[in-house]
DSSP file (Angstrom, degrees, kcal/mol; ACC not computed):
  #  RESIDUE AA STRUCTURE BP1 BP2  ACC     N-H-->O    O-->H-N    N-H-->O    O-->H-N    TCO  KAPPA ALPHA  PHI   PSI    X-CA   Y-CA   Z-CA
    1    1 A L              0   0    0      0, 0.0     2,-0.5     0, 0.0    16,-0.1   0.000 360.0 360.0 360.0 129.7    4.5  -10.9   -4.0
    2    2 A I        -     0   0    0     38,-0.1     2,-0.4    14,-0.1    38,-0.1  -0.912 360.0-176.9-106.3 130.0    6.2   -9.9   -0.8
    3    3 A I        -     0   0    0     -2,-0.5    13,-1.6    11,-0.0     2,-0.5  -0.978   8.8-167.6-132.0 119.6    9.8  -11.0   -0.3
    4    4 A L  E     -A   15   0A   0     -2,-0.4     2,-0.4    11,-0.2    11,-0.2  -0.915  15.5-164.4-102.3 134.1   11.8  -10.3    2.9
    5    5 A L  E     +A   14   0A   0      9,-0.8     9,-0.9    -2,-0.5     2,-0.3  -0.935  18.6 154.1-120.7 140.4   15.5  -11.1    2.6
    6    6 A S        +     0   0    0     -2,-0.4     7,-0.1     7,-0.2     3,-0.1  -0.934  17.8 178.3-161.1 142.5   18.2  -11.5    5.2
    7    7 A V  S    S+     0   0    0      1,-0.4     2,-0.3    -2,-0.3    -1,-0.1   0.753  73.1   1.1-113.1 -39.3   21.5  -13.3    5.3
    8    8 A A  S >  S-     0   0    0      4,-0.1     3,-2.3     1,-0.0    -1,-0.4  -0.961  74.7-100.6-149.0 162.0   22.8  -12.5    8.8
    9    9 A A  T 3  S+     0   0    0     -2,-0.3    19,-0.1     1,-0.3    22,-0.0   0.781 121.8  55.5 -57.7 -26.5   21.9  -10.5   11.8
   10   10 A S  T 3  S+     0   0    0      2,-0.1    -1,-0.3    13,-0.1     2,-0.1   0.614  95.2  88.8 -82.1 -11.9   24.2   -7.7   10.7
   11   11 A D  S <  S-     0   0    0     -3,-2.3     2,-0.3     1,-0.1    -5,-0.0  -0.328  80.9-112.2 -80.1 166.2   22.4   -7.4    7.4
   12   12 A R        -     0   0    0     11,-0.1     2,-0.5    -2,-0.1    -5,-0.2  -0.673  21.3-126.9 -93.7 153.1   19.3   -5.3    6.6
   13   13 A I  E     - B   0  22A   0      9,-2.4     9,-2.9    -2,-0.3     2,-0.4  -0.906  31.0-153.9-100.7 130.2   15.9   -6.9    5.8
   14   14 A R  E     -AB   5  21A   0     -9,-0.9     2,-1.1    -2,-0.5    -9,-0.8  -0.883  22.4-142.9-115.6 132.8   14.6   -5.5    2.5
   15   15 A F  E >>> -AB   4  20A   0      5,-2.9     4,-1.4    -2,-0.4     5,-1.1  -0.818  29.5-156.4 -86.1  98.9   11.1   -5.1    1.3
   16   16 A S  T 345S+     0   0    0    -13,-1.6    -1,-0.2    -2,-1.1   -12,-0.1   0.737  79.4  57.3 -63.8 -28.1   12.2   -6.0   -2.3
   17   17 A E  T 345S+     0   0    0      1,-0.2    -1,-0.3   -14,-0.2   -15,-0.0   0.865 123.9  20.3 -71.0 -34.2    9.4   -4.3   -4.2
   18   18 A N  T <45S-     0   0    0     -3,-1.0    -2,-0.2     2,-0.1    -1,-0.2   0.362  99.4-121.4-116.2   1.6   10.0   -0.8   -2.9
   19   19 A S  T  <5 +     0   0    0     -4,-1.4     2,-0.4     1,-0.2    -3,-0.2   0.908  56.2 156.5  52.4  46.4   13.6   -1.0   -1.6
   20   20 A V  E   < -B   15   0A   0     -5,-1.1    -5,-2.9     2,-0.0     2,-0.4  -0.843  29.8-144.3 -99.7 138.1   12.5   -0.1    1.9
   21   21 A W  E     -B   14   0A   0     -2,-0.4     2,-0.5    -7,-0.2    -7,-0.2  -0.827  16.7-160.8-112.9 144.1   14.9   -1.3    4.6
   22   22 A L  E     -B   13   0A   0     -9,-2.9    -9,-2.4    -2,-0.4     3,-0.1  -0.962  24.7-142.4-116.4 110.5   14.4   -2.6    8.1
   23   23 A D        -     0   0    0     -2,-0.5   -11,-0.1   -11,-0.2   -12,-0.1  -0.375  27.5 -95.7 -71.0 147.7   17.7   -2.3   10.0
   24   24 A P        -     0   0    0      0, 0.0    -1,-0.1     0, 0.0   -12,-0.0  -0.312  39.6-132.5 -59.5 147.7   18.6   -5.0   12.5
   25   25 A K    >   -     0   0    0      3,-0.4     3,-1.9    -3,-0.1     6,-0.2  -0.894  22.2-107.3-108.6 132.7   17.7   -4.2   16.1
   26   26 A P  T 3  S+     0   0    0      0, 0.0    -1,-0.0     0, 0.0     0, 0.0  -0.304 104.3  16.9 -56.1 137.7   20.1   -4.6   19.0
   27   27 A G  T 3  S+     0   0    0      1,-0.1     3,-0.1     2,-0.0     0, 0.0   0.485 104.8  92.7  78.5   5.6   19.3   -7.6   21.2
   28   28 A L    X   +     0   0    0     -3,-1.9     3,-1.4     1,-0.1    -3,-0.4  -0.559  38.7 155.9-125.6  65.3   17.0   -9.2   18.5
   29   29 A P  G >   +     0   0    0      0, 0.0     3,-0.7     0, 0.0    -1,-0.1   0.675  66.6  66.4 -69.5 -15.3   19.3  -11.5   16.6
   30   30 A D  G >   +     0   0    0      1,-0.2     3,-2.1    24,-0.2    25,-0.0   0.450  69.1  96.1 -85.9   1.7   16.5  -13.8   15.5
   31   31 A M  G <   +     0   0    0     -3,-1.4    -1,-0.2     1,-0.3     6,-0.1   0.650  68.0  76.6 -63.8 -12.9   14.9  -11.1   13.3
   32   32 A V  G <  S+     0   0    0     -3,-0.7     2,-1.7     1,-0.2    -1,-0.3   0.679  75.7  79.6 -70.7 -15.8   16.8  -12.7   10.4
   33   33 A F    X   +     0   0    0     -3,-2.1     3,-1.8     1,-0.2    -1,-0.2  -0.585  62.7 170.9 -91.7  74.6   14.1  -15.5   10.4
   34   34 A T  G >   +     0   0    0     -2,-1.7     3,-2.0     1,-0.3     4,-0.4   0.689  62.0  74.3 -68.9 -20.4   11.6  -13.3    8.6
   35   35 A A  G 3  S+     0   0    0      1,-0.3    49,-2.9    -3,-0.2     3,-0.5   0.780  94.5  57.1 -59.8 -23.8    9.1  -16.1    8.0
   36   36 A N  G <  S+     0   0    0     -3,-1.8    -1,-0.3    47,-0.2    -2,-0.2   0.428  80.4  89.8 -86.3   1.5    8.2  -15.7   11.6
   37   37 A A  S <  S-     0   0    0     -3,-2.0    11,-1.9     1,-0.3     2,-0.3   0.830 103.1 -89.0 -66.1 -33.5    7.4  -12.0   11.3
   38   38 A G  E     -C   47   0B   0     -3,-0.5    46,-0.4    -4,-0.4     2,-0.4  -0.967  50.1 -63.5 150.5-162.2    3.8  -12.7   10.5
   39   39 A L  E     -C   46   0B   0      7,-2.1     7,-3.0    -2,-0.3     2,-0.5  -0.956  27.2-149.8-125.6 139.4    1.7  -13.4    7.5
   40   40 A V  E     +C   45   0B   0     -2,-0.4     2,-0.4     5,-0.2     5,-0.2  -0.931  21.7 170.9-104.3 128.5    0.8  -11.3    4.5
   41   41 A W  E >   -C   44   0B   0      3,-2.5     3,-2.0    -2,-0.5     2,-0.3  -0.916  61.7 -51.7-141.2 114.3   -2.6  -12.0    3.0
   42   42 A K  T 3  S-     0   0    0     -2,-0.4     0, 0.0     1,-0.3     0, 0.0  -0.453 124.2 -17.8  56.7-117.9   -3.9   -9.8    0.3
   43   43 A D  T 3  S+     0   0    0     -2,-0.3    28,-3.0    -3,-0.1     2,-0.3   0.147 122.0  92.2-101.0  20.2   -3.6   -6.2    1.7
   44   44 A K  E <   -Cd  41  71B   0     -3,-2.0    -3,-2.5    26,-0.2     2,-0.5  -0.874  55.9-157.5-119.4 147.4   -3.3   -7.4    5.3
   45   45 A F  E     -Cd  40  72B   0     26,-2.9    28,-3.2    -2,-0.3     2,-0.7  -0.993  11.6-153.9-118.3 121.1   -0.3   -8.2    7.6
   46   46 A I  E     -Cd  39  73B   0     -7,-3.0    -7,-2.1    -2,-0.5    28,-0.2  -0.870  21.6-133.3 -95.9 114.0   -1.1  -10.5   10.5
   47   47 A V  E     -C   38   0B   0     26,-2.1    28,-0.5    -2,-0.7    -9,-0.2  -0.442  18.9-119.7 -72.7 136.2    1.5   -9.7   13.2
   48   48 A S        -     0   0    0    -11,-1.9     2,-0.3    -2,-0.1    34,-0.2  -0.360  17.2-161.2 -71.5 155.5    3.2  -12.7   14.9
   49   49 A N  B     -E   81   0C   0     32,-2.7    32,-1.9    26,-0.1     7,-0.1  -0.814  20.4-146.9-136.0  94.1    2.9  -13.4   18.6
   50   50 A S        -     0   0    0     -2,-0.3     6,-0.1    30,-0.2    32,-0.1  -0.254  14.0-141.1 -65.6 146.5    5.7  -15.7   19.6
   51   51 A R  S    S+     0   0    0      4,-0.0     2,-0.5    29,-0.0    -1,-0.1   0.716  87.4  78.2 -72.3 -23.0    5.3  -18.3   22.3
   52   52 A H  S >> S-     0   0    0      1,-0.1     3,-1.5     2,-0.0     4,-1.1  -0.788  77.1-142.7 -98.9 127.5    8.9  -17.5   23.3
   53   53 A D  T 34 S+     0   0    0     -2,-0.5     3,-0.4     1,-0.3    -1,-0.1   0.828  98.4  61.8 -56.5 -35.4    9.5  -14.3   25.3
   54   54 A V  T 34 S+     0   0    0      1,-0.2    -1,-0.3     2,-0.1   -24,-0.2   0.756 107.4  43.6 -64.8 -25.1   12.8  -13.7   23.5
   55   55 A R  T X4 S+     0   0    0     -3,-1.5     3,-1.8     1,-0.1     4,-0.4   0.674  91.6  82.9 -92.8 -19.5   11.0  -13.3   20.2
   56   56 A R  G >< S+     0   0    0     -4,-1.1     3,-1.4    -3,-0.4    -2,-0.1   0.842  80.0  64.3 -58.7 -37.3    8.1  -11.2   21.2
   57   57 A P  G 3  S+     0   0    0      0, 0.0     4,-0.5     0, 0.0    -1,-0.3   0.654  91.7  67.6 -60.7 -13.2    9.9   -7.8   21.1
   58   58 A E  G X> S+     0   0    0     -3,-1.8     4,-1.8     1,-0.2     3,-0.8   0.838  81.9  76.7 -72.9 -30.6   10.4   -8.3   17.3
   59   59 A A  H <> S+     0   0    0     -3,-1.4     4,-2.9    -4,-0.4     5,-0.2   0.863  90.3  50.8 -57.0 -46.9    6.6   -7.9   16.6
   60   60 A P  H 3> S+     0   0    0      0, 0.0     4,-2.5     0, 0.0    -1,-0.3   0.867 109.1  52.9 -60.8 -31.8    6.4   -4.1   16.9
   61   61 A H  H <> S+     0   0    0     -3,-0.8     4,-1.9    -4,-0.5    -2,-0.2   0.926 113.1  43.0 -66.5 -45.6    9.3   -3.6   14.5
   62   62 A Y  H  X S+     0   0    0     -4,-1.8     4,-2.7     2,-0.2     5,-0.2   0.917 113.0  52.9 -64.4 -44.2    7.6   -5.8   11.9
   63   63 A E  H  X S+     0   0    0     -4,-2.9     4,-1.3     1,-0.2    -2,-0.2   0.933 110.3  47.4 -56.6 -48.8    4.3   -4.1   12.5
   64   64 A E  H  < S+     0   0    0     -4,-2.5     3,-0.3    -5,-0.2     4,-0.3   0.900 112.1  51.7 -56.8 -44.3    5.8   -0.7   12.0
   65   65 A F  H >< S+     0   0    0     -4,-1.9     3,-1.1     1,-0.2    -2,-0.2   0.918 111.1  45.3 -61.5 -47.0    7.5   -1.9    8.9
   66   66 A F  H >X S+     0   0    0     -4,-2.7     4,-1.6     1,-0.3     3,-1.6   0.618  91.1  82.2 -79.8 -12.5    4.4   -3.3    7.3
   67   67 A R  T 3< S+     0   0    0     -4,-1.3    -1,-0.3    -3,-0.3    -2,-0.2   0.695  72.6  82.4 -59.2 -17.4    2.3   -0.3    8.1
   68   68 A R  T <4 S-     0   0    0     -3,-1.1    -1,-0.3    -4,-0.3    -2,-0.1   0.583 120.2  -9.1 -68.3  -9.8    3.8    1.3    5.0
   69   69 A G  T <4 S+     0   0    0     -3,-1.6     2,-0.3     1,-0.2    -1,-0.2   0.368 117.4  76.9-166.5   6.2    1.3   -0.5    2.7
   70   70 A F  S  < S-     0   0    0     -4,-1.6     2,-0.4   -25,-0.0   -26,-0.2  -0.934  72.6-116.6-131.4 150.5   -0.8   -3.1    4.6
   71   71 A E  E     -d   44   0B   0    -28,-3.0   -26,-2.9    -2,-0.3     2,-0.5  -0.708  40.2-128.4 -77.3 133.0   -3.7   -3.1    7.0
   72   72 A I  E     -d   45   0B   0     -2,-0.4     2,-0.6   -28,-0.2   -26,-0.2  -0.736  19.4-164.2 -89.8 128.3   -2.4   -4.5   10.3
   73   73 A V  E     -d   46   0B   0    -28,-3.2   -26,-2.1    -2,-0.5     2,-0.7  -0.953   7.7-166.4-111.0 117.2   -4.3   -7.4   11.9
   74   74 A D        +     0   0    0     -2,-0.6     3,-0.2   -28,-0.2   -26,-0.1  -0.891  25.4 156.7-111.8 106.7   -3.2   -7.9   15.5
   75   75 A L    >>  +     0   0    0     -2,-0.7     4,-2.5   -28,-0.5     3,-2.2   0.163  39.2 116.2-106.8  14.0   -4.3  -11.1   17.1
   76   76 A R  T 34 S+     0   0    0      1,-0.3    -1,-0.1     2,-0.2     5,-0.0   0.770  70.7  58.3 -61.7 -27.3   -1.6  -11.0   19.8
   77   77 A H  T 34 S+     0   0    0     -3,-0.2    -1,-0.3     1,-0.1     3,-0.1   0.590 118.9  28.7 -77.1  -9.2   -4.1  -10.7   22.6
   78   78 A R  T <4 S+     0   0    0     -3,-2.2     2,-0.3     1,-0.3    -2,-0.2   0.717 119.0  27.1-119.5 -33.1   -5.8  -14.0   21.6
   79   79 A Y     <  -     0   0    0     -4,-2.5     2,-0.4     2,-0.0    -1,-0.3  -0.933  60.9-124.4-136.5 153.3   -3.4  -16.3   19.9
   80   80 A Y        +     0   0    0     21,-2.0     2,-0.3    -2,-0.3   -30,-0.2  -0.816  37.9 175.5 -84.7 138.6    0.2  -17.4   19.6
   81   81 A L  B     -E   49   0C   0    -32,-1.9   -32,-2.7    -2,-0.4     3,-0.1  -0.943  25.1-170.2-150.0 126.3    1.3  -17.2   16.0
   82   82 A E    >   -     0   0    0      1,-0.4     3,-2.0    -2,-0.3   -44,-0.2  -0.247  43.0-121.7-109.2  42.1    4.7  -17.8   14.6
   83   83 A G  G >> S-     0   0    0      1,-0.3     4,-2.1     2,-0.2     3,-1.9  -0.273  85.8  -2.2  59.7-134.4    4.0  -16.5   11.1
   84   84 A E  G 34 S+     0   0    0    -49,-2.9    -1,-0.3   -46,-0.4   -48,-0.2   0.505 123.8  74.5 -73.8  -1.9    4.7  -19.1    8.4
   85   85 A D  G <4 S+     0   0    0     -3,-2.0    -1,-0.3   -50,-0.3    -2,-0.2   0.755 114.0  23.5 -74.3 -25.4    5.9  -21.5   11.0
   86   86 A D  T <4 S+     0   0    0     -3,-1.9    11,-1.8     1,-0.3     2,-0.4   0.719 131.9  30.7-110.6 -31.7    2.2  -21.9   11.9
   87   87 A L  E  <  +F   96   0D   0     -4,-2.1     2,-0.4     9,-0.2    -1,-0.3  -0.998  60.4 172.7-133.0 134.3    0.3  -20.9    8.8
   88   88 A L  E     -F   95   0D   0      7,-2.2     7,-2.9    -2,-0.4     2,-0.5  -0.989  19.4-147.0-143.6 130.2    1.3  -21.2    5.2
   89   89 A K  E     +F   94   0D   0     -2,-0.4     2,-0.4     5,-0.2     5,-0.2  -0.835  16.5 176.8 -99.6 132.3   -0.6  -20.6    2.0
   90   90 A C  E >   -F   93   0D   0      3,-3.1     3,-2.2    -2,-0.5     2,-0.4  -0.934  66.3 -48.7-135.0 108.3    0.1  -22.7   -1.0
   91   91 A G  T 3  S-     0   0    0     -2,-0.4    -2,-0.0     1,-0.3     0, 0.0  -0.529 123.4 -22.9  65.0-122.4   -2.1  -22.0   -4.0
   92   92 A E  T 3  S+     0   0    0     -2,-0.4     2,-0.3    -3,-0.1    -1,-0.3   0.404 121.4  94.4 -97.5  -0.1   -5.7  -22.0   -2.6
   93   93 A L  E <   -F   90   0D   0     -3,-2.2    -3,-3.1     2,-0.0     2,-0.4  -0.746  57.7-155.3-100.1 141.1   -4.8  -24.1    0.4
   94   94 A W  E     -F   89   0D   0     -2,-0.3     2,-0.4    -5,-0.2    -5,-0.2  -0.947   9.3-161.3-107.3 133.4   -3.9  -23.0    3.9
   95   95 A F  E     +F   88   0D   0     -7,-2.9    -7,-2.2    -2,-0.4     2,-0.3  -0.938  13.7 179.7-112.2 137.0   -1.8  -25.3    6.0
   96   96 A R  E     -F   87   0D   0     -2,-0.4     2,-0.8    -9,-0.2    -9,-0.2  -0.971  31.9-134.6-138.4 156.1   -1.7  -24.8    9.8
   97   97 A R    >   -     0   0    0    -11,-1.8     3,-1.2    -2,-0.3     4,-0.4  -0.867  23.9-173.5-105.3  94.7   -0.1  -26.3   12.9
   98   98 A L  G >> S+     0   0    0     -2,-0.8     3,-1.5     1,-0.3     4,-0.7   0.857  75.0  63.5 -62.5 -39.9   -2.9  -26.5   15.4
   99   99 A S  G 34 S+     0   0    0      1,-0.3    -1,-0.3     2,-0.1    -2,-0.0   0.678 105.9  47.0 -64.4 -15.1   -1.0  -27.7   18.4
  100  100 A H  G <4 S+     0   0    0     -3,-1.2    -1,-0.3     1,-0.1    -2,-0.2   0.543  95.6  72.6-102.1  -8.3    1.0  -24.5   18.4
  101  101 A L  T <4        0   0    0     -3,-1.5   -21,-2.0    -4,-0.4    -2,-0.1   0.795 360.0 360.0 -81.4 -30.0   -1.7  -21.9   18.0
  102  102 A F     <        0   0    0     -4,-0.7    -1,-0.2   -23,-0.2    -2,-0.1   0.417 360.0 360.0-118.2 360.0   -3.4  -22.0   21.4
């Protein structure tokens, strides 16, 4: 189970299992919305590609963070993906918001 925690932009985001920290980045106040970082599935991290220009600079920071233990899947050249805002796994089911992916 992966849990990213954040309370405010000035807080750190913590990879709770290994106590690895991702410091806030100047000019990226929305990094506190960690569900939009991407998706973790098994040993893979699928990097988000925000539809909004202001959020796109976050992706390389999350990618670097998750390289510590995950294979990176980068679909940014093909799809918009807002992490768990677009795809969410619940048990054996995947839920997706189609209108937002393409």
